C-alpha positions in Angstrom: 188.3 209.9 81.3 188.0 209.4 77.4 186.2 206.4 75.9 187.9 204.9 72.8 184.4 204.5 71.5 184.2 208.0 70.8 187.4 207.9 68.6 185.9 205.0 66.7 182.6 206.6 66.2 184.5 209.8 64.6 186.5 207.4 62.4 183.4 205.7 61.2 181.9 209.1 60.3 184.9 209.8 58.1 184.6 206.7 56.2 180.8 207.0 56.0 181.3 210.3 54.5 183.8 209.1 52.0 181.5 206.5 50.8 178.4 208.6 50.4 180.6 211.1 48.4 181.7 208.5 46.4 178.2 207.1 45.8 177.1 210.7 44.8 179.9 210.9 42.2 178.8 207.7 40.8 175.4 209.1 40.5 176.4 212.0 38.6 178.6 209.8 36.3 175.8 207.1 35.4 173.0 209.8 35.3 174.5 211.5 32.2 173.7 215.0 31.7 172.2 216.9 34.4 171.0 220.4 34.9 173.3 223.2 36.1 171.1 223.5 39.1 171.1 220.0 39.9 174.9 219.7 39.3 175.2 222.6 41.7 173.2 221.0 44.5 175.2 217.7 44.0 178.3 219.3 44.3 177.2 221.3 47.4 176.4 218.0 49.0 180.0 216.8 48.2 181.6 219.8 49.7 179.5 219.5 52.7 180.7 215.9 53.1 184.1 216.7 52.6 183.8 219.2 55.0 182.2 217.0 57.5 185.0 214.4 56.8 187.6 216.8 57.6 186.1 217.9 60.8 185.7 214.5 61.8 189.3 213.8 61.2 190.4 216.9 63.2 187.9 215.8 66.0 189.6 212.2 66.0 193.2 213.7 66.1 192.0 215.9 69.1 190.5 212.8 70.9 193.6 210.6 70.2 195.9 213.3 71.9 193.2 213.6 74.9 193.3 210.0 75.3 197.0 209.9 75.1 197.3 212.6 77.7 194.9 211.1 80.0 196.6 207.8 79.8 200.1 209.4 80.6 198.3 211.2 83.6 196.9 207.7 85.0 200.6 206.0 84.4 202.2 209.0 86.2 199.8 209.0 89.2 198.8 205.4 89.4 201.1 204.7 92.7 199.4 207.6 94.5 196.0 207.1 93.3 195.9 203.3 94.4 198.1 203.7 97.6 196.3 202.3 100.6 192.8 201.8 99.2 192.9 198.2 99.9 194.6 198.2 103.2 193.7 195.2 105.3 191.1 194.0 102.8 190.5 190.2 102.6 190.2 189.7 98.6 189.4 186.2 97.2 190.2 185.0 93.8 188.4 182.8 91.4 189.2 181.6 88.1 187.1 179.4 85.8 189.7 177.0 84.3 193.2 176.8 85.4 194.9 180.3 86.5 195.8 182.5 83.6 199.3 183.4 85.1 199.4 186.8 83.2 195.9 187.9 84.5 197.1 186.5 87.9 200.2 188.4 88.1 198.8 191.7 87.1 195.8 191.4 89.6 198.2 190.4 92.3 200.5 193.6 91.3 197.1 195.6 91.5 196.5 194.5 94.9 200.2 195.0 96.3 200.3 198.6 94.8 197.0 199.1 96.7 198.1 197.7 100.1 196.1 194.6 100.1 197.6 191.6 102.2 197.7 188.1 100.6 194.8 186.8 99.0 192.4 185.3 101.5 191.7 182.3 99.2 192.2 181.5 95.6 190.0 178.7 93.6 190.2 177.6 90.2 187.1 176.0 89.0 187.3 172.5 86.9 185.2 172.7 83.6 183.3 171.5 82.2 181.5 170.2 85.3 180.1 166.9 85.4 176.9 166.8 86.7 176.3 163.1 87.4 179.7 163.3 89.6 178.4 166.2 91.5 175.4 164.4 92.1 177.3 161.4 93.3 179.4 163.6 95.9 176.0 165.1 97.2 174.3 161.5 97.4 173.8 160.6 101.0 173.9 164.1 102.4 170.3 165.0 103.0 171.1 168.5 103.9 172.3 169.1 100.4 170.1 167.0 98.5 168.0 170.0 97.3 171.1 170.6 94.9 171.1 167.3 93.1 169.7 167.1 89.5 170.8 169.0 86.4 168.0 171.4 86.7 169.5 172.3 90.2 172.9 173.5 88.7 172.0 177.3 88.8 171.0 177.1 92.4 174.0 175.3 93.1 176.3 177.5 91.7 174.5 180.4 93.3 175.0 178.7 96.8 178.7 177.9 96.0 179.3 181.5 95.2 177.6 182.8 98.4 179.5 180.3 100.7 182.8 181.3 98.6 182.2 184.9 99.7 180.9 184.6 103.1 183.2 181.8 104.5 182.5 180.3 107.8 180.9 176.9 107.4 181.2 175.7 103.4 179.4 172.4 103.5 179.0 172.5 99.5 182.7 173.2 98.9 183.8 170.7 101.5 181.8 168.1 99.8 182.3 169.0 96.1 186.1 170.3 96.2 187.3 167.1 94.5 185.1 167.6 91.7 185.2 171.2 91.1 188.4 172.7 92.4 191.6 172.4 89.9 193.8 174.7 92.1 193.5 176.4 95.5 195.2 178.0 98.2 193.8 179.6 101.7 191.2 178.2 103.8 187.4 178.9 103.1 186.7 180.2 106.7 187.4 183.8 106.8 185.0 186.1 104.9 185.9 187.9 101.8 185.6 191.7 101.7 185.6 191.5 97.9 185.9 189.1 95.2 187.9 188.9 91.9 186.7 186.6 89.0 188.6 185.7 85.8 188.2 183.0 83.1 190.7 181.2 81.0 188.8 178.8 79.3 186.1 179.6 76.3 182.5 180.1 76.8 180.9 177.0 78.3 177.7 175.5 77.0 174.7 173.3 78.5 175.2 172.4 82.1 178.3 174.1 82.8 176.9 177.4 81.4 174.0 177.1 83.8 176.2 176.3 86.8 178.6 179.3 85.9 175.6 181.5 85.7 174.6 180.6 89.2 178.2 180.9 90.6 178.7 184.3 89.0 175.2 185.5 90.5 176.1 183.9 93.8 179.1 185.7 93.8 177.7 189.1 92.8 174.7 188.9 95.3 176.7 187.9 98.5 177.1 191.6 99.7 180.6 192.1 98.8 182.2 194.0 95.7 182.6 191.5 93.0 184.6 192.2 89.9 185.1 190.1 86.7 188.3 191.1 84.7 190.8 190.0 82.2 193.8 191.3 80.3 193.6 193.3 77.0 194.5 190.1 74.9 191.8 187.9 76.0 190.0 186.3 73.0 187.0 185.4 73.4 186.4 187.9 76.1 184.5 187.0 79.2 183.2 190.3 80.2 179.9 189.9 78.7 179.3 186.5 80.7 180.2 188.5 83.9 178.1 191.5 83.2 175.1 189.5 82.3 175.1 188.1 85.9 175.7 191.4 87.7 179.4 191.4 88.3 181.3 194.6 87.9 183.7 194.2 85.1 187.2 195.6 84.1 189.0 195.1 80.9 192.6 195.5 80.2 193.8 194.6 83.6 197.5 194.5 82.4 197.2 198.3 81.9 197.5 200.8 84.8 194.1 202.3 84.0 192.7 198.7 84.1 194.5 198.1 87.6 193.1 201.4 89.0 189.5 200.5 88.0 189.7 197.3 89.6 191.2 198.6 92.9 188.7 201.3 92.9 185.8 198.9 92.3 187.2 196.4 95.0 187.3 199.5 97.4 183.7 200.2 96.8 183.4 202.5 94.0 180.4 202.5 92.0 179.4 199.3 90.2 179.7 199.2 86.6 181.6 198.2 83.5 184.8 199.8 83.0 187.7 199.9 80.3 188.1 200.7 76.6 186.3 198.1 74.9 182.6 198.2 73.6 181.4 196.4 76.8 182.7 199.3 79.0 179.5 201.1 79.3 180.5 203.0 82.1 183.6 204.5 80.9 187.2 203.9 81.5 187.3 204.5 85.4 184.9 204.8 88.2 184.8 208.3 89.8 188.1 208.5 91.7 187.7 209.5 95.3 190.4 210.7 97.7 192.8 207.8 98.9 192.7 207.1 102.5 196.0 207.9 104.4 198.4 205.3 105.3 197.7 203.7 108.9 199.5 205.5 111.5 200.4 208.4 109.2 
């Protein structure tokens, strides 16, 4: 699948060639008289740069056409490519900050298209975190005392991330729900087969950033596919924060290729960073394996 960064690189080469050509022209003008040999060398250089510029333009046009063809292909084949890939899977959804309804709607659409049942649980995390209030909620619980203190926020976040994925007994979520949870649905008992993470707030600092680093790491390390995602209009992007803590990432989940990448990752495709932005270091899509047949078909 074509990566837009190649298109950008081609355009950058065009502009670089133009700038160099102008600078060479200025050098000729400012230098006064030059020998015929020197002038020929300079003119040859300008001609060469113009040739490179024209070739870069042609290549950019070819890549743009190629991209359009591939996007149209994904749009046309999306329903068959995602069909049944998440059949019966229990998916959890976590939002840092109140749930962004645009991102949520697109995620739900992708899951429905892929045959996933209703989300097993949804949690929206209240930020910034109040570390003093968290300590107060943990006070008097000897089994959880090791998570008290600002310096333990990464460990607390990590343990909460693991509890969220694994389900079963969730003593930390039970103790801290009133301090941490802004919106919720579903219970915490069933294990999640995969997790989707979004962020609706600006990047956090200080104690909250430490806590979120731990939360992302705990989700990523709990043994189930975990994907951080956002819509194409998200600014500033949360993708760098997700990727630093080992979550796979998908930008532009509001586009068919973004939905397809999300579904493939949740279904167990190669972990990585996918989409059309600079952060998409692994390309637009993971490898597309054959979709499973419908149950009973």
